[in-house]
N, C-alpha and C positions, 0 to 999 in steps of 0.2 A: 489144238495138236502140244504134245506133251512140252515139260518143260526139260525134259532130260533126251537125249539119247546116246544111242551104246554106240561110240568110236570103236571101226573095227579092230579083230586085237592084230593086225597085223600094222596098228598105229597104237593110239592111247586105248588099253581096256577098261578103261573108269568110264565113266555113266560123267558126263560134263552138262551142266547147260547148257541148253542154245537160246534161251527165249526170257528173256529183260534186260537188268543192268546189269553193267559192266563196271562198279568203279573203279577210276586209277584214283592215289595217294597223293595229296598235293606237295610240293616242296617243304621243308623249315619247318615243319608243323612238329613239336613235340613225341615223344612216346606216348607222355600225359595224355597231351590231346587229339590221338588218332586217338586212342583206348575210347577216351571220354565221348566221342564226336560217332566215332564208329560202331560203336558196337548196341545201340538203337536200330542203326542200320540193317546189317547184319540182322537182328533178330528180328527186324521188318521181312526179312527174306530177297537179298540180290544175288543174284546170279553169279558172280565172280567177282572179284577181288585182287588189284594188283599192286603192290610194292615198288613206286619207283618213285627216285629216289637221284637228285642229280647232285645232291650243294653236302649232305651232312658228309663224314667224317667214317674211313670205312668200320669202327669202332662202332659207330649212332647207326651207320648204316644196319650192322651186325643184332646191335640191340632189338632195334624197330621191327626187325626180320622176324625174330623170337617171337616179340611179343602180339606181330597181328597173326604169326604159327599157329599161335597157342589158338590166339581171338577165335580165326577161321573154323579150325578143329574145334573148339567150341558150340562153334552153331551152324556145324555142315556147308562151311560158304571153301570152293576149293582160292587156294591163295598162291598166282602167280607173281612171282617177279623178274622185274623189269632187267633185262640187259645181264644181268649178274648168273652165271648160271652156276657158278662154285657157290653163289650166294643161296642160291636156291633149291642147291644138294644140301649144304650148312643146315641146312633151319629146315628142312623137310618139307619145305614148302608142295605141292601141287605141277608146278608148272614153272615154265618159263616163257617171255615174253622177246622174242628176237626181232631187230628190225635189219635195215642193210649192210650196218655195218660191222654187224655180231657174228658169233657161227653158226655153222647151218645145222637145221632140223636133225640131220643125220647126226653131226658130234654133241647136239644137246637129246636125243635120245640116249647115243651111246651112255655118258655120263649119269643122266635123272631116272633111265630103264621104260619101259616099256607103256608103264603105269602115267606118267608123263604128260601130264598136256602138256602141248607146244602150238601157241601159237605165234604167227608172223607180220608183218606188217607189210601192206602191198600197195600204197601210199594211192596210184590212182590207176596200177601198172597191173592192169589182168592177163602178163608172159610172166611174172614176177611171179603169179597167183597159183598160175601152172605149176613152176618151179619149184613153190612151198608144198602146195599139196603131192606133187611126185618124191621130195624128201622125205616127207609122211609132218608134215605139217598139221593140227588136229582143228584151228580155224584160220582163217585170214582178216587179217584187219586191211579196211583200207580209209584214207580219209587224206586231210581236213575236208568234208562236208564244206564246213563254212569256215570263216574267219572265226578263227582261234588265239583267244588272250595268254595261252601255255605255248601257243607254237606261232605266230603269227608272218613268221617268213614261210609255213609250212605248205608244200603244193596242191592247190585246191581239186577233188575229185570228184567227179560229177555222180549223182546218185543213181544214173543209168548204169553206172558200174557197177552200184549192188546189184541189182536187177541182173546184169551179165554176168555175176561171181554167183549168182544161185545158182548155172548150171555146171559148180565142181563139185558139190555134194558136198560142201563142209559148212561148220555154223560162219554167218558173216558179219562180222564187228564195224561199225560205224561209229569210224572218232572226228574230232574236230568240229569245234563253233555249237553243237546239239542243244537249245535247250527246246520249253516248252512247245516255242511257238512254231519250229520246223519239223520236230520230231517225229511227229504226225506223215508225214512227205517222205522224214527215212528211212520207217516203218513197212509204211506204204512200199516202195521202190526197190524192197529186199532183206537191211535188216535186222538179225535175230537177236543181235547183242548192241545194245548202244552202251560206248562206252563214254562218259565225262568221268571231268575235275571239276573246274568253277562252278555249272549251273547247280551243281548237288553241296559241294563245299563254301562255297563264297552264297549263301542261301540262307536265309534268315531263320532260317528255320529246316534244317537238311533231312532230317525227317518230313515230315509236310511234303519235303521235295518229292526223296521218293515215290513217296507214295502217292502222288499225283503221275508218275512215272509208269508208276502200277498200273492206275487207271486208266490211265491212256493203250499198253498194250494188255489191261486185258478187254477193251471196248474194241481193239481192234483184231482181237481173236475171235470175240465173237461176231462181228462181222464177216472174217472171212468164215466162217462157222455159216452165216447162214445164208454164204453166197455160196459159198460148196452142195447143201442142203436143196438151194433151190432150184 
């Protein structure tokens, strides 16, 4: 499978990754710390980076988002902003990720343009996923797959939902409690991208952890290729 797919012109005209790691930034990290830890991860080749920050002031969020935008541009990694369409536009991010209480994909598209990558959280709700696709989402995120240290009260999503979501024809993102012990199951269930925070950023060696996930994706790709050729 190619690591990129062309999103139809009726949605985003940008080539977006559909295979690999989708990293979300941890809360309460300074811009300097984010830059230091993220640069080798971006150089190693992750699929997407989402700036998610629920605790910083508006001025600090702008500062961090500007730094991440420049860093992601340097390593050709799409930058997605969590929730905040205005911030995404202000720093020329590649797109925005929306939850149930945020703006609609249509509203985001109107403000960010046809090139933007619009992602939507669908929880464990295939009906919502279908609606988000119809409203112009470019990818669909499901979770929490497992108990999550970031959102311990998040509703749980079955891996079977990932399999069913493949029928929508959009990249499927899995999030919530994913680690090296359960990641293979999630990929086999149908996840194109694994969204991670703590399992990478809390690791003693984040780069080594990212490389382990990349090996896991490559093993799955080779296995799938062998099955298709059999």
